[in-house]
C-alpha positions as a printed Julia matrix, in Angstrom:
233×3 Matrix{Float64}:
  13.71  -27.99   -0.8
  12.11  -25.18   -2.82
  14.49  -22.63   -4.29
  14.33  -19.21   -2.58
  12.55  -16.66   -4.78
  14.0   -13.32   -5.38
  12.1   -10.43   -7.15
  14.44   -8.26   -9.17
  12.77   -4.88  -10.04
  14.83   -3.11  -12.58
  13.66   -1.24  -15.88
  17.09   -1.62  -17.58
  16.62   -4.93  -19.33
  20.42   -5.61  -19.45
  20.9    -5.04  -15.79
  17.92   -7.01  -14.85
  18.94   -9.9   -16.94
  22.57   -9.72  -15.55
  21.25   -9.89  -11.92
  18.96  -12.82  -13.02
  21.78  -14.8   -14.53
  24.25  -14.0   -11.66
  21.85  -15.23   -8.92
  20.49  -18.14  -10.87
  24.01  -19.49  -10.81
  23.63  -19.49   -7.05
  20.55  -21.74   -7.36
  17.97  -18.96   -6.59
  14.71  -18.63   -8.34
  14.47  -15.25   -9.98
  11.21  -13.38  -10.79
  11.7   -10.22  -12.97
   9.66   -7.03  -12.97
  10.49   -3.95  -15.2
   8.4    -1.35  -13.51
   7.21   -0.45  -10.04
   3.62   -1.12  -11.11
   4.49   -4.72  -12.31
   6.6    -5.25   -9.07
   3.47   -4.26   -7.0
   1.25   -6.79   -8.71
   3.87   -9.57   -8.49
   4.25   -9.02   -4.68
   0.49   -9.44   -4.37
   0.46  -12.58   -6.41
   3.5   -14.4    -5.0
   5.73  -14.86   -1.93
   9.36  -13.7    -2.08
  12.37  -14.36    0.07
  14.08  -11.08   -1.0
  13.4    -8.1    -3.27
  16.04   -6.18   -5.13
  15.03   -2.89   -6.68
  16.15    0.13   -8.5
  14.75    3.58   -7.56
  14.05    5.17  -11.02
  11.29    3.12  -12.12
   8.43    3.78  -14.48
   4.91    3.62  -12.97
   5.8     3.64   -9.29
   9.17    4.71   -8.06
  11.44    2.59   -5.82
  10.99    4.88   -2.94
   7.16    4.58   -3.21
   7.31    0.97   -3.76
   9.24    0.45   -0.58
   6.71    2.42    1.45
   3.86    0.61   -0.22
   5.05   -2.93    0.44
   7.08   -2.74    3.69
   4.06   -3.45    5.79
   2.94   -6.35    3.54
   6.43   -8.02    3.13
   8.86   -9.07    5.73
  11.45  -10.16    3.17
  14.65   -8.17    3.03
  14.68   -5.3     0.56
  17.87   -4.28   -1.11
  18.17   -1.15   -3.14
  20.45   -1.06   -6.19
  20.77    2.52   -7.44
  23.19    5.01   -9.1
  22.39    7.42   -6.19
  25.41    7.28   -3.93
  24.74   10.21   -1.47
  24.9     9.32    2.16
  21.55   11.25    2.72
  19.82    9.14   -0.06
  21.0     5.87    1.62
  20.05    6.95    5.16
  16.48    8.05    3.92
  15.92    4.69    2.18
  17.17    2.59    5.16
  14.84    4.63    7.28
  11.85    4.2     5.04
  12.16    0.39    5.12
  15.02   -0.77    2.92
  17.38   -3.4     4.54
  20.48   -2.64    2.43
  21.85   -0.44   -0.4
  24.35   -1.08   -3.06
  25.49    1.6    -5.7
  25.75    1.12   -9.42
  28.05    0.09  -10.99
  28.35   -2.98   -8.7
  30.43   -6.03   -8.69
  28.58   -9.37   -9.06
  30.57  -10.95   -6.3
  29.57   -8.2    -3.89
  25.95   -8.56   -4.96
  25.95  -12.31   -4.32
  27.65  -11.93   -1.03
  25.02   -9.27    0.13
  22.14  -11.57   -1.06
  23.64  -14.61    0.67
  24.05  -12.75    3.85
  20.5   -11.5     4.1
  19.02  -14.91    3.13
  21.22  -16.68    5.56
  20.1   -14.46    8.34
  16.5   -14.94    7.36
  16.81  -18.7     7.37
  18.16  -18.51   11.01
  15.2   -16.3    12.02
  12.62  -18.64   10.49
  14.19  -21.51   12.24
  13.82  -19.75   15.4
  10.25  -18.78   14.66
   9.43  -22.47   13.79
  11.05  -23.85   16.96
   9.62  -21.3    19.41
   6.41  -21.99   21.6
   3.68  -19.41   20.5
   1.83  -17.68   23.3
  -1.35  -15.67   23.82
  -1.25  -12.45   25.58
  -4.26  -10.53   27.13
  -4.38   -6.81   28.38
  -7.7    -5.56   29.54
 -10.12   -6.59   26.67
  -7.22   -7.0    24.2
  -6.08  -10.29   23.15
  -3.03  -10.99   20.88
  -2.33  -14.59   19.48
   1.32  -15.01   18.35
   0.78  -18.22   16.3
  -2.2   -16.86   14.15
  -1.03  -13.25   14.39
  -4.55  -12.23   15.3
  -5.61   -9.39   17.59
  -9.12   -9.18   19.09
 -10.71   -6.38   21.13
 -14.05   -7.1    22.72
 -14.43  -10.02   20.38
 -13.89   -7.9    17.24
 -10.79   -8.52   15.07
  -8.36   -5.63   14.67
  -6.45   -5.96   11.33
  -2.86   -4.86   11.94
   0.08   -4.51    9.44
   3.16   -6.77   10.05
   4.95   -3.89   11.76
   2.08   -2.76   13.83
   1.57   -6.45   15.11
   5.24   -6.62   16.06
   5.1    -3.37   18.09
   2.07   -4.31   19.88
   3.45   -7.77   20.68
   6.54   -6.33   22.15
   4.37   -3.84   24.3
   1.8    -6.26   25.52
   4.47   -9.04   26.38
   5.7    -6.64   29.23
   2.92   -4.15   29.79
   4.61   -2.53   32.84
   7.87   -1.74   30.75
   8.49    1.43   28.92
  10.1     0.88   25.47
  12.02    3.59   23.68
  11.44    4.44   20.12
  15.05    3.36   19.38
  14.5    -0.07   20.8
  11.17   -0.59   19.01
  12.66    0.69   15.76
  15.72   -1.73   15.98
  13.5    -4.68   17.04
  10.79   -4.34   14.4
  12.75   -2.89   11.42
  15.98   -4.79   12.26
  18.03   -1.59   11.25
  20.19    0.77   13.13
  18.43    3.73   14.52
  19.38    7.17   12.91
  17.58    9.26   15.47
  15.26   11.09   13.14
  12.98    8.36   11.99
   9.3     8.83   12.5
   8.09    5.26   11.65
   7.51    4.23   15.24
   5.33    7.22   15.94
   3.29    6.68   12.74
   2.71    2.98   13.61
   1.74    3.6    17.09
  -0.7     6.16   15.95
  -2.14    3.77   13.45
  -2.58    1.03   16.3
  -4.35    3.67   18.49
  -6.78    4.58   15.63
  -7.58    1.1    14.99
  -8.17    0.32   18.71
 -10.4     3.55   18.99
 -12.75    2.29   16.28
 -13.74   -0.37   18.79
 -13.24    1.41   22.18
 -13.34    5.21   21.61
 -13.19    6.09   25.25
 -10.26    4.14   26.37
  -6.39    4.57   25.65
  -4.59    1.32   25.39
  -0.99    2.64   24.64
   0.53    5.41   26.78
   3.26    7.78   25.71
   5.74    8.26   28.3
   7.15   11.67   27.31
  10.78   11.82   26.46
  11.21    7.99   26.89
   8.76    6.1    24.71
   5.7     3.95   24.95
   3.98    1.42   27.28
   0.63   -0.27   27.71
  -1.75    2.02   29.66
  -3.13    0.39   32.8
  -5.3     3.38   33.81
């Protein structure tokens, strides 16, 4: 079995090396990056099971990096930062991070958190591998679970990972109204804090991509005060 690959993004060489040595003892493969720009390149070049990153990075900040990669990468993202304010933690979790640990940290806690996230990911992957994939159709829109393709009037619609998951939930039960809280918790796997705008932004992006193919038809309906559903009208 191949070792799980973890990307460590930290510009402090000593801290980066400490994390590397600590996690290598747990039999993980560690890839190091010392700037946000280098991390972005490595993410495009390789596949990672988890990403650990600092916020104060040269080139591209940790906050920017999370926003840039969240729709490309489903792997857990854990922030390791000296910022300890609750507002900072909430904002980062809302923007796409999965966990947050403050500096200075204990190596034992770091290992426990990494193990927990990767153990959960293994279970999810096993469920994905075991499940039967289906094809869903709504009007002229078709969604294929296995290939993760979305077609509209025989044209491919390129969706990000989160956009695909939102549309998959909606199209599976087109008569059901889904709240923003439910969609957020299902897609981002985080607790909902009540002020996150991610669902609205992703719904808007899906609508724009659909309108590029069929400009005169609304596929996703907003049910004011509740959430979203597929539009049968």
